[in-house]
C-alpha positions in Angstrom: 50.1 -133.3 117.2 53.2 -133.5 119.5 55.3 -134.9 116.6 54.5 -131.8 114.5 55.6 -129.6 117.4 58.9 -131.6 117.7 59.5 -131.2 114.0 58.9 -127.5 114.2 61.3 -127.4 117.3 64.0 -129.1 115.2 63.6 -126.7 112.4 63.7 -123.7 114.8 66.8 -125.2 116.5 68.6 -125.3 113.1 67.8 -121.6 112.5 69.0 -120.5 115.9 72.2 -122.5 115.6 72.8 -120.7 112.2 72.2 -117.3 113.9 74.7 -118.1 116.6 77.3 -119.4 114.2 77.5 -115.9 112.4 79.2 -114.6 115.5 82.0 -117.2 115.2 82.3 -116.9 111.4 85.0 -114.1 111.5 87.0 -116.1 114.1 86.9 -119.1 111.6 88.1 -116.9 108.7 91.1 -115.6 110.8 92.0 -119.1 111.7 91.7 -120.3 108.0 93.9 -117.3 106.9 96.6 -118.2 109.4 96.7 -121.8 108.2 96.9 -120.7 104.6 99.9 -118.5 105.5 101.7 -121.4 107.0 101.5 -123.5 103.8 103.9 -123.1 100.8 102.5 -121.7 97.5 100.2 -124.0 95.7 99.6 -126.5 98.6 96.5 -125.2 100.4 95.2 -127.5 103.1 92.1 -129.6 102.4 89.4 -128.1 104.6 87.4 -130.7 106.7 83.7 -130.3 106.3 81.1 -132.1 108.4 77.4 -131.6 109.2 74.6 -132.9 111.3 71.3 -133.6 109.6 67.8 -134.9 110.1 65.1 -136.2 107.8 62.0 -134.0 108.2 59.7 -136.4 106.4 60.7 -139.2 108.7 60.0 -136.9 111.7 56.6 -136.2 110.4 56.0 -140.0 110.1 57.0 -140.5 113.8 60.5 -141.7 113.3 63.1 -139.4 114.9 66.4 -139.3 113.1 69.9 -137.7 113.5 72.7 -138.1 111.0 76.2 -137.1 110.3 78.1 -136.4 107.0 81.9 -135.8 106.8 84.2 -135.1 104.0 86.8 -137.9 103.6 88.4 -136.9 100.2 88.3 -134.0 97.8 84.7 -134.6 96.5 83.7 -137.6 98.6 81.9 -137.9 101.9 80.9 -140.6 104.4 77.4 -140.4 105.8 75.3 -142.2 108.3 72.2 -141.8 110.4 70.2 -143.5 113.1 66.6 -143.3 114.0 63.8 -144.7 116.1 60.2 -144.3 116.7 56.6 -145.5 116.1 55.3 -145.2 112.6 52.1 -143.1 112.3 51.1 -145.2 109.1 51.0 -148.7 110.6 51.8 -148.4 114.2 55.0 -150.4 114.0 57.9 -149.5 116.3 61.4 -149.6 114.7 65.0 -148.7 115.0 66.9 -147.8 111.8 70.5 -147.1 110.7 72.0 -146.0 107.4 75.6 -145.9 106.1 76.6 -144.6 102.7 79.2 -142.8 100.6 78.5 -139.8 98.5 80.5 -138.5 95.5 80.0 -134.8 94.5 80.1 -133.5 91.0 80.8 -130.1 89.5 82.5 -126.9 90.7 81.4 -127.1 94.3 82.4 -130.7 94.8 85.2 -130.0 97.2 82.8 -128.2 99.4 80.5 -131.2 99.5 77.7 -129.1 97.8 75.9 -129.3 94.5 75.0 -132.4 92.5 76.1 -135.8 93.8 75.6 -139.6 93.5 75.1 -141.8 96.6 75.4 -145.4 97.4 73.9 -146.4 100.7 72.4 -149.2 102.8 69.6 -148.8 105.4 68.6 -151.5 107.9 65.4 -151.4 109.9 64.6 -153.6 112.9 60.9 -153.8 114.0 60.2 -154.5 117.7 56.5 -155.1 116.9 56.3 -156.0 113.3 52.6 -156.8 113.3 50.8 -159.4 111.3 50.1 -159.8 107.6 46.7 -160.4 106.0 46.9 -164.2 106.7 47.5 -163.6 110.5 51.2 -164.5 110.3 53.9 -162.4 112.1 55.8 -160.1 109.7 59.6 -160.3 109.4 61.2 -158.1 112.1 63.9 -157.0 109.6 63.6 -154.7 106.6 66.3 -153.0 104.5 67.0 -151.0 101.4 70.2 -150.7 99.4 70.0 -147.6 97.0 71.9 -145.9 94.2 70.6 -142.2 94.2 71.3 -139.0 92.4 70.6 -135.7 94.2 71.5 -132.1 94.9 72.6 -130.3 98.1 71.9 -126.6 98.6 74.0 -124.8 101.2 73.2 -121.3 102.6 75.8 -120.3 105.3 75.7 -123.2 107.8 72.3 -124.6 106.8 71.9 -127.3 104.0 69.0 -129.0 102.3 69.4 -132.1 100.3 67.0 -133.9 97.9 67.7 -137.1 96.1 65.9 -139.7 94.0 67.0 -143.2 92.9 66.3 -146.8 92.7 67.1 -149.6 95.1 66.6 -153.1 96.4 63.8 -152.8 99.1 63.0 -155.5 101.6 59.9 -155.1 103.8 57.5 -157.6 105.3 59.6 -160.5 103.8 59.2 -159.3 100.2 62.2 -158.0 98.2 61.7 -155.8 95.1 63.5 -153.3 93.0 61.7 -149.9 93.7 62.2 -146.2 93.3 63.3 -144.3 96.4 63.8 -140.7 97.5 65.0 -138.8 100.5 65.1 -135.2 101.9 67.4 -134.0 104.6 68.1 -130.7 106.5 71.5 -130.1 107.9 73.8 -127.9 109.9 77.4 -127.5 109.0 79.8 -127.7 111.9 
């Protein structure tokens, strides 16, 4: 039950941060206008965009995550996240990390918003991997390398991302090509 309260706390925190950022929005617009005035005609600066995000489904499963995405080129971003916790499904305790690159498509690509494709790798290290049906200890390492397609929705400073794809999954010493999916909630800095 405490994990549900923590998930609700994270969601409420994102909403409150968004309300606070409205106050500073006009200040950001003034700074952007002054920077545009400094440039010559036709050479607008490429605005840096970054955001913090979390994975609400992982939070509900008992794995606490925090991630970061930053724009590195016109329609491309670098993303990573870390997490740790004890799974509510099988009681395994793990630490996880993910790194990937995302390429945005369409008219909002330069704002890292809209449709995208992602290539990423996630590693998981289990501190108590448990035993399999034969009584043997499970492999303490699991991973997935995925190619995914998704969409990011942005409303002010809050973002929501959903993606599906396919990837090479390794878990309990077994490797297979399986479907994968992810949902993230983010806050633009």
